[in-house]
N, C-alpha and C positions, 0 to 999 in steps of 0.2 A: 456464597456469592462468586460469580465467575469474574475472572479478571479480563480487562479489556485493553488491548494494545492497538492504538490508533496512530497512524502516521499520515497525516494529511492536513488540510487547512483547519485552523482552530475552530472556526464556526461549525463545520460539519462534525468535528470531535464532540462539541457540546451537544449537538442534536442527537448523534448516535449514542452518546453516553446517557443522555436523558431517556431515550427510547429503551435502552438496555435496562436502566433502573426501573422503568415502568413495566418491564417484562415484554416489551414489544420486540419483534424480530429486527435484526440489523443484518446487513450483508456479511456473509462469511469471508468474502474476498473483495477487496477494494482496490481497483486499479488507480494507482497514483502516478503512473507514468515513470516509474523507477525501474531501471534494469540493472540486475546484478551481473557483473562480469569479472572473470579471473582468467588464469592461464588456460583453463579448459574450454572456454567459449569466446575468447577475445577475437577470434577470426570468424565468428558466426555472422551470417548475412544480416541478422537483425541488430547486431551490436556494432558492426563495422562503421555504419554511417554516423553513429553517435560519438565517435572518438575524434579527438584532435590529431592533426598530423604533426 
């Protein structure tokens, strides 16, 4: 059995979990609007507007 890691709204978690259990395909990558940042990319153009001053 493959493990599923889902981080998004609960309702879509249920849908994708059920689809996976039934053997249907689910997206490999799910855009949840989250951006990871640390000291290596804190000044990147796509991260800068998301930070508080």
